[in-house]
KEKE-3310 file (N, C-alpha, C; in steps of 0.2 Angstrom, whole numbers, plus 5000, padded with zeros to 4 digits):
npx = (5462:5476:5475:5480:5484:5483:5488:5484:5476:5466:5458:5450:5444:5443:5435:5430:5415:5402:5389:5383:5375:5367:5355:5352:5352:5337:5338:5333:5335:5349:5353:5345:5353:5366:5363:5361:5374:5382:5377:5378:5393:5395:5392:5399:5411:5410:5413:5426:5445:5456:5468:5463:5458:5467:5475:5483:5475:5468:5470:5480:5491:5484:5476:5464:5453:5455:5450:5439:5434:5436:5425:5415:5416:5414:5400:5395:5398:5394:5391:5398:5403:5413:5418:5425:5432:5442:5448:5455:5464:5472:5466:5473:5469:5472:5476:5467:5457:5465:5464:5449:5447:5454:5449:5434:5438:5437:5441:5447:5442:5429:5424:5426:5418:5405:5403:5403:5391:5381:5380:5377:5362:5363:5360:5369:5380:5396:5392:5381:5383:5377:5380:5392:5397:5392:5400:5411:5407:5410:5421:5428:5425:5427:5441:5445:5437:5448:5461:5458:5452:5438:5421:5412:5401:5398:5380:5376:5370:5372:5387:5387:5380:5390:5403:5397:5396:5410:5416:5412:5416:5431:5430:5431:5440:5449:5443:5437:5450:5456:5449:5451:5450:5449:5441:5427:5422:5411:5408:5400:5388:5377:5385:5395:5406:5414:5427:5439:5455:5449:5445:5440:5431:5424:5411:5414:5428:5432:5427:5436:5447:5446:5445:5460:5464:5477:5478:5466:5469:5475:5462:5457:5455:5461:5466:5468:5472:5485:5488:5480:5484:5497:5494:5486:5496:5505)
npy = (5636:5634:5634:5623:5624:5608:5602:5589:5583:5574:5575:5581:5595:5608:5623:5641:5650:5660:5669:5667:5677:5669:5657:5641:5623:5615:5604:5590:5589:5590:5578:5570:5573:5570:5555:5553:5558:5547:5536:5537:5539:5525:5518:5522:5517:5502:5500:5500:5494:5482:5488:5501:5502:5502:5514:5528:5541:5557:5560:5563:5549:5538:5526:5523:5513:5515:5527:5525:5515:5525:5536:5526:5524:5535:5536:5527:5531:5537:5553:5549:5537:5541:5551:5543:5535:5546:5548:5537:5538:5551:5560:5563:5565:5561:5547:5541:5542:5533:5524:5518:5519:5506:5498:5498:5495:5482:5465:5465:5476:5472:5469:5480:5489:5485:5487:5499:5502:5499:5509:5519:5526:5529:5539:5542:5552:5560:5574:5586:5593:5595:5599:5599:5584:5579:5588:5577:5569:5574:5579:5567:5561:5568:5567:5552:5552:5561:5558:5546:5552:5549:5555:5557:5570:5579:5584:5602:5609:5603:5604:5619:5619:5615:5622:5635:5632:5627:5639:5647:5640:5633:5619:5602:5603:5617:5628:5642:5649:5647:5656:5667:5687:5686:5687:5677:5669:5661:5653:5645:5646:5651:5654:5663:5677:5685:5698:5709:5703:5693:5677:5666:5655:5637:5631:5617:5618:5629:5624:5612:5619:5625:5613:5611:5605:5606:5603:5607:5621:5626:5629:5639:5659:5675:5691:5684:5673:5667:5670:5661:5651:5648:5646:5633:5627:5628)
npz = (5413:5403:5384:5371:5357:5346:5332:5327:5337:5345:5358:5374:5376:5389:5392:5392:5386:5376:5374:5358:5343:5334:5330:5337:5330:5336:5349:5347:5334:5330:5335:5327:5315:5320:5319:5306:5300:5304:5300:5286:5283:5288:5280:5269:5272:5275:5262:5260:5257:5265:5266:5266:5277:5285:5282:5287:5297:5298:5310:5321:5326:5323:5314:5301:5305:5318:5322:5318:5328:5340:5336:5338:5354:5358:5357:5365:5378:5393:5403:5418:5416:5408:5418:5426:5419:5412:5426:5429:5420:5425:5422:5409:5392:5380:5385:5391:5379:5370:5378:5378:5365:5361:5370:5361:5346:5336:5332:5320:5304:5300:5311:5318:5311:5313:5326:5326:5320:5327:5336:5328:5330:5344:5359:5366:5376:5382:5388:5389:5379:5363:5351:5351:5349:5337:5331:5332:5323:5313:5309:5310:5303:5291:5294:5292:5278:5268:5268:5261:5250:5247:5242:5249:5261:5274:5278:5275:5284:5298:5297:5298:5311:5319:5318:5322:5336:5339:5336:5346:5357:5367:5368:5367:5355:5352:5345:5347:5351:5341:5331:5336:5336:5322:5307:5302:5287:5280:5264:5257:5264:5279:5290:5299:5308:5321:5322:5312:5303:5287:5285:5273:5266:5263:5275:5278:5278:5287:5298:5299:5300:5312:5319:5320:5309:5299:5285:5279:5278:5267:5259:5260:5260:5262:5272:5286:5284:5287:5299:5305:5304:5307:5323:5324:5318:5328)
capx = (5469:5480:5471:5485:5482:5487:5485:5479:5474:5458:5458:5445:5446:5436:5436:5426:5412:5402:5384:5382:5369:5365:5351:5356:5345:5335:5343:5332:5338:5356:5353:5345:5359:5372:5364:5363:5380:5384:5376:5383:5401:5396:5390:5405:5415:5408:5415:5434:5448:5458:5472:5463:5455:5476:5479:5485:5471:5471:5470:5486:5495:5479:5474:5456:5451:5456:5446:5430:5434:5435:5419:5410:5418:5413:5394:5394:5401:5390:5393:5398:5409:5417:5423:5428:5438:5447:5448:5458:5470:5474:5463:5477:5464:5476:5478:5458:5455:5467:5461:5442:5448:5456:5439:5429:5442:5435:5446:5447:5438:5421:5421:5424:5412:5398:5401:5401:5384:5377:5381:5374:5357:5365:5360:5374:5387:5401:5391:5375:5385:5376:5385:5403:5396:5389:5407:5413:5405:5408:5428:5432:5422:5433:5448:5445:5439:5451:5467:5457:5448:5432:5418:5405:5403:5393:5375:5379:5366:5375:5391:5386:5380:5395:5404:5394:5398:5416:5418:5409:5419:5435:5427:5433:5444:5450:5441:5439:5455:5460:5446:5450:5453:5448:5432:5427:5414:5409:5405:5394:5382:5377:5389:5400:5409:5420:5430:5448:5457:5446:5447:5435:5431:5419:5411:5419:5435:5432:5426:5441:5453:5444:5447:5466:5466:5481:5478:5463:5471:5476:5456:5455:5460:5461:5473:5468:5477:5491:5487:5474:5487:5502:5489:5485:5505:5509)
capy = (5633:5635:5631:5622:5621:5604:5601:5582:5581:5571:5576:5585:5599:5612:5631:5645:5651:5665:5670:5669:5678:5664:5651:5634:5620:5611:5597:5584:5591:5588:5570:5567:5574:5564:5548:5553:5556:5542:5530:5539:5537:5519:5515:5523:5510:5496:5500:5502:5488:5480:5493:5507:5502:5503:5520:5534:5545:5563:5562:5560:5543:5534:5523:5525:5509:5517:5532:5523:5510:5529:5536:5521:5524:5544:5537:5522:5531:5544:5556:5545:5531:5547:5554:5536:5534:5550:5548:5532:5541:5555:5568:5563:5567:5557:5541:5539:5541:5529:5515:5516:5518:5499:5494:5497:5492:5474:5459:5467:5480:5469:5470:5488:5492:5482:5489:5505:5502:5498:5515:5525:5528:5530:5545:5542:5554:5562:5577:5587:5596:5590:5600:5594:5578:5584:5590:5569:5564:5579:5580:5562:5558:5569:5564:5547:5552:5566:5554:5541:5551:5548:5561:5559:5576:5580:5590:5610:5612:5600:5608:5626:5619:5615:5628:5639:5628:5629:5646:5648:5637:5629:5611:5595:5608:5626:5633:5649:5651:5648:5661:5672:5690:5685:5687:5670:5670:5654:5654:5641:5647:5658:5656:5671:5677:5690:5705:5708:5700:5690:5671:5665:5647:5634:5632:5613:5621:5633:5619:5608:5622:5625:5609:5610:5600:5612:5601:5613:5629:5628:5630:5645:5664:5681:5691:5681:5664:5666:5670:5654:5643:5649:5645:5627:5624:5631)
capz = (5409:5395:5379:5367:5349:5344:5323:5325:5344:5346:5364:5375:5380:5391:5393:5392:5380:5377:5369:5350:5339:5329:5331:5333:5327:5342:5351:5344:5326:5332:5336:5319:5311:5321:5316:5297:5297:5308:5296:5279:5286:5290:5272:5265:5279:5270:5252:5261:5257:5272:5265:5266:5284:5288:5282:5291:5297:5299:5318:5326:5323:5321:5308:5298:5310:5326:5323:5319:5335:5343:5336:5344:5361:5360:5355:5369:5386:5394:5408:5423:5415:5403:5421:5428:5414:5413:5432:5429:5417:5427:5417:5402:5388:5374:5388:5389:5371:5368:5382:5376:5357:5359:5371:5354:5341:5334:5330:5313:5303:5299:5320:5321:5307:5317:5332:5326:5317:5334:5339:5323:5332:5350:5362:5374:5375:5390:5391:5385:5374:5359:5344:5352:5347:5330:5329:5333:5318:5305:5308:5313:5296:5286:5296:5287:5269:5264:5264:5257:5242:5246:5240:5255:5262:5279:5278:5274:5291:5303:5296:5300:5318:5323:5316:5327:5342:5339:5336:5352:5366:5367:5371:5362:5351:5353:5341:5349:5352:5334:5327:5339:5332:5314:5304:5299:5281:5276:5256:5255:5268:5284:5297:5299:5316:5321:5316:5311:5296:5286:5283:5270:5264:5267:5282:5282:5279:5293:5304:5300:5303:5320:5324:5319:5303:5293:5278:5276:5276:5259:5255:5263:5257:5265:5276:5291:5284:5291:5307:5310:5300:5313:5328:5322:5318:5335)
cpx = (5470:5476:5479:5483:5485:5484:5481:5476:5468:5457:5450:5446:5441:5440:5432:5421:5408:5393:5385:5375:5366:5361:5353:5350:5343:5339:5341:5334:5343:5356:5352:5351:5365:5372:5364:5372:5386:5382:5378:5389:5402:5395:5395:5410:5416:5414:5425:5436:5452:5463:5470:5460:5463:5478:5479:5478:5474:5471:5474:5490:5489:5476:5465:5452:5451:5451:5438:5429:5433:5427:5415:5411:5415:5403:5390:5395:5398:5393:5398:5404:5414:5424:5428:5435:5444:5450:5455:5464:5473:5472:5469:5471:5465:5474:5470:5455:5458:5466:5454:5444:5452:5450:5435:5431:5439:5441:5449:5441:5431:5420:5421:5419:5405:5397:5399:5393:5379:5377:5378:5366:5358:5364:5364:5379:5391:5396:5385:5377:5384:5378:5391:5400:5394:5396:5410:5414:5409:5416:5431:5429:5427:5440:5448:5444:5445:5456:5464:5454:5442:5428:5414:5408:5399:5389:5377:5374:5370:5381:5391:5385:5386:5401:5403:5398:5407:5418:5417:5413:5427:5434:5429:5439:5446:5449:5441:5444:5458:5457:5447:5453:5455:5443:5433:5422:5415:5407:5402:5387:5381:5381:5396:5401:5415:5421:5438:5450:5452:5447:5439:5437:5425:5418:5414:5424:5436:5432:5432:5447:5453:5447:5455:5469:5471:5481:5471:5463:5473:5469:5453:5458:5458:5466:5473:5471:5482:5492:5485:5481:5494:5498:5488:5493:5507:5510)
cpy = (5635:5630:5630:5619:5614:5602:5595:5580:5578:5572:5579:5589:5605:5619:5634:5648:5659:5666:5671:5672:5674:5660:5645:5632:5618:5605:5589:5584:5590:5582:5567:5568:5571:5559:5548:5553:5552:5535:5532:5538:5528:5515:5515:5518:5506:5495:5498:5495:5487:5486:5500:5507:5503:5508:5525:5540:5553:5566:5559:5554:5537:5531:5525:5520:5511:5523:5530:5520:5519:5535:5533:5522:5529:5544:5532:5525:5538:5547:5552:5540:5537:5548:5549:5539:5538:5551:5542:5534:5548:5562:5569:5561:5560:5548:5538:5540:5535:5521:5515:5516:5509:5496:5492:5496:5484:5472:5462:5471:5479:5470:5476:5491:5490:5486:5497:5506:5499:5502:5520:5528:5531:5537:5547:5546:5557:5568:5580:5593:5594:5593:5599:5586:5575:5583:5583:5568:5567:5579:5573:5560:5560:5567:5557:5550:5556:5561:5550:5545:5550:5554:5561:5565:5576:5587:5596:5612:5609:5604:5616:5625:5619:5620:5634:5636:5630:5635:5649:5645:5634:5624:5608:5598:5614:5629:5642:5652:5651:5652:5666:5680:5690:5685:5683:5672:5664:5657:5650:5642:5652:5659:5662:5675:5681:5695:5704:5705:5695:5683:5668:5658:5643:5632:5624:5614:5625:5627:5615:5611:5624:5621:5608:5606:5605:5610:5604:5620:5630:5630:5636:5653:5669:5685:5687:5674:5663:5664:5665:5652:5642:5645:5636:5625:5625:5627)
cpz = (5404:5390:5374:5361:5345:5335:5322:5332:5342:5355:5367:5381:5384:5390:5392:5385:5380:5373:5362:5348:5333:5333:5330:5334:5335:5343:5347:5334:5327:5333:5330:5314:5313:5319:5309:5293:5301:5300:5289:5280:5285:5283:5270:5266:5276:5264:5254:5260:5263:5273:5267:5275:5288:5287:5285:5291:5297:5307:5319:5320:5322:5314:5307:5303:5315:5327:5322:5325:5342:5343:5339:5350:5363:5360:5361:5377:5388:5401:5414:5421:5410:5410:5424:5423:5414:5420:5431:5422:5419:5424:5412:5396:5384:5378:5388:5383:5369:5370:5378:5369:5356:5362:5364:5349:5341:5335:5322:5310:5300:5306:5320:5317:5310:5323:5330:5322:5322:5336:5334:5326:5341:5352:5366:5372:5383:5393:5388:5379:5366:5352:5344:5348:5340:5329:5328:5326:5312:5306:5307:5305:5289:5287:5293:5278:5266:5263:5260:5248:5244:5246:5246:5258:5267:5275:5280:5282:5296:5303:5301:5308:5323:5320:5320:5334:5343:5340:5342:5360:5362:5373:5366:5357:5355:5348:5341:5349:5344:5331:5330:5337:5325:5311:5300:5293:5279:5268:5253:5261:5273:5289:5293:5306:5315:5318:5318:5304:5295:5285:5278:5268:5266:5271:5284:5282:5286:5298:5307:5302:5311:5323:5323:5313:5298:5290:5276:5276:5271:5257:5257:5262:5263:5269:5281:5292:5286:5298:5309:5308:5306:5320:5327:5320:5324:5340)
residu = (UNK:UNK:UNK:UNK:UNK:UNK:UNK:UNK:UNK:UNK:UNK:UNK:UNK:UNK:UNK:UNK:UNK:UNK:UNK:UNK:UNK:UNK:UNK:UNK:UNK:UNK:UNK:UNK:UNK:UNK:UNK:UNK:UNK:UNK:UNK:UNK:UNK:UNK:UNK:UNK:UNK:UNK:UNK:UNK:UNK:UNK:UNK:UNK:UNK:UNK:UNK:UNK:UNK:UNK:UNK:UNK:UNK:UNK:UNK:UNK:UNK:UNK:UNK:UNK:UNK:UNK:UNK:UNK:UNK:UNK:UNK:UNK:UNK:UNK:UNK:UNK:UNK:UNK:UNK:UNK:UNK:UNK:UNK:UNK:UNK:UNK:UNK:UNK:UNK:UNK:UNK:UNK:UNK:UNK:UNK:UNK:UNK:UNK:UNK:UNK:UNK:UNK:UNK:UNK:UNK:UNK:UNK:UNK:UNK:UNK:UNK:UNK:UNK:UNK:UNK:UNK:UNK:UNK:UNK:UNK:UNK:UNK:UNK:UNK:UNK:UNK:UNK:UNK:UNK:UNK:UNK:UNK:UNK:UNK:UNK:UNK:UNK:UNK:UNK:UNK:UNK:UNK:UNK:UNK:UNK:UNK:UNK:UNK:UNK:UNK:UNK:UNK:UNK:UNK:UNK:UNK:UNK:UNK:UNK:UNK:UNK:UNK:UNK:UNK:UNK:UNK:UNK:UNK:UNK:UNK:UNK:UNK:UNK:UNK:UNK:UNK:UNK:UNK:UNK:UNK:UNK:UNK:UNK:UNK:UNK:UNK:UNK:UNK:UNK:UNK:UNK:UNK:UNK:UNK:UNK:UNK:UNK:UNK:UNK:UNK:UNK:UNK:UNK:UNK:UNK:UNK:UNK:UNK:UNK:UNK:UNK:UNK:UNK:UNK:UNK:UNK:UNK:UNK:UNK:UNK:UNK:UNK:UNK:UNK:UNK:UNK:UNK:UNK:UNK:UNK:UNK:UNK:UNK:UNK)
# end
């Protein structure tokens, strides 16, 4: 499959992976991190005004409320239901995501948030790629927080786990393609990978860049940034 990097895509992408010389968190710890990140985001969402719920996110054309509904869907759909939904959408990931987002969106922000809260401790997922589902809440949490100016940030250990996964795979986002031939160095944690022109920044900024969020490229430095930025925008 040819991977196309889409700056604001929320699609599922499959692709190759490779072995990394980095110890990942045990699966139980990843699920615990997922639950903490969801709970923290839910608490922030409870303080939003109606206008904020209707504000654009960093995730394509979706509003904040629609991104929250998408997170609920991702936490509620197991493998076989995901396959059936994708087949029904003729394997168009965008159409699948739109249909499931509408299914889990409430009649208004209060109901949408209530549905998200019921999914906070869920361990349901479309596949066993647990770090990818941690990436879902980390990336989409920032898709919401950044445009609203919210101060919440995910835990560094969680973001580091997502960085490792994104750098090793083209799955859910085209992280491996984005960072290919570049030397990524986190300035606030242990994450470092690759050879080539350097790209330095916080672990979160590197994760968001690998997820195709061009807004975060301004927080990165180094001679590899123009290459990375062109891949996100391409």
